[in-house]
N, C-alpha and C positions, 0 to 999 in steps of 0.2 A: 438145756444148757443156755447160759445167758452169751449173748450177742457181744462180739467185741468192740461193735461199732453203736454207738449209741443216738437217737433224734434227741431234741431235746427232753422230750417229753419222757422218753426210755429214761435219761440220765435223772430227771427227776424223780421220777418212782426208784431209780436205784440209791440216790440220796434220799429219798424221801421227805422231799420237800416239793414245795410249789414251782413248776415249770415256768411261770412268770420270772421269780428269783433266779433259777437256773441262766434263763434268757440274759436277764441283768447283768449277773456275775461273768458270761461268756462274754457278752457285749463290752464290758468293764475291763476285758482280760485277766480276769481271778482265775477262772475254771477255762484252761486251755482247750479250743476247739479250733474248726477249720470250717468254711463254707464250701460245700459239695452241692453244685448246680444248684445254688442258692439257697440252701439249707444247712443251718448248722450241724456239724456232725461231731461227737464227743468218742474218743478210745477209752475203755474201760480202765486199760493199766493208767493212761495218762491223770483220770479222773482217781485213782487209788492211790497215785503217788502225790495227790495234789491233797486228797484228806490226811494221807501221813505228815505232808509240810504244815497243815494246818494243826495238827495235833500237838508240834513243837511250841504253838504258840497257845496253850492251854492253863497256862502256870497263871496264878491269881494276880500278880504283879503286872504281866502284861495285857490281862484284862482289865484292870484298873488303868492302863495307860489308853488302851482305845477307847474307852468310855472315854475319859480326859479329852482325846483327841477328837471324839465325835462332838462332844461339848463345845471345845473353842471353835469347831467348824461351823456350828452353827451360830456361836456369838459372831463368828467373820461374816455371817452375813450367807453362808453356803447351805443352800437349800436342799437343792437336789441330792437325792440318796445316792446316785450315781459317783459324785462330788465328794460325798462322805465315803464311801466306800474304795472310792482311787485314795483318800488321803488314809485311810485304815491301811491298805493293801502296801503303801510306801512306808508306812511306820514300819509294816511288820516286815518289810524286806532290808530296812535299815537295821530294825534290832536284829534279824537272822543274822545280817553282814557284820555285826560288832558279835554277835555270839561267835562266829567261826574265825574271826580275826586272833 
């Protein structure tokens, strides 16, 4: 049985990605998580919802927009991946809000 609460390492295995990437996304607020006794914990249901939301952004036009946003951020001198990830998240949120309006 799969636990309903994951550590960062367990979430990384569940998502089949590197645990450092999960931690960066948690710290950036992209993946919902909470600190419990000083350690990050993630609910499986919230990860599943996050994945569903991410699939809403899988169309080619949005992927081009995200690539362009990353390039523009680099040209603007933003070098930290966390800053780029934050801009991408903001772009996705704005796009989703426009879609639902």
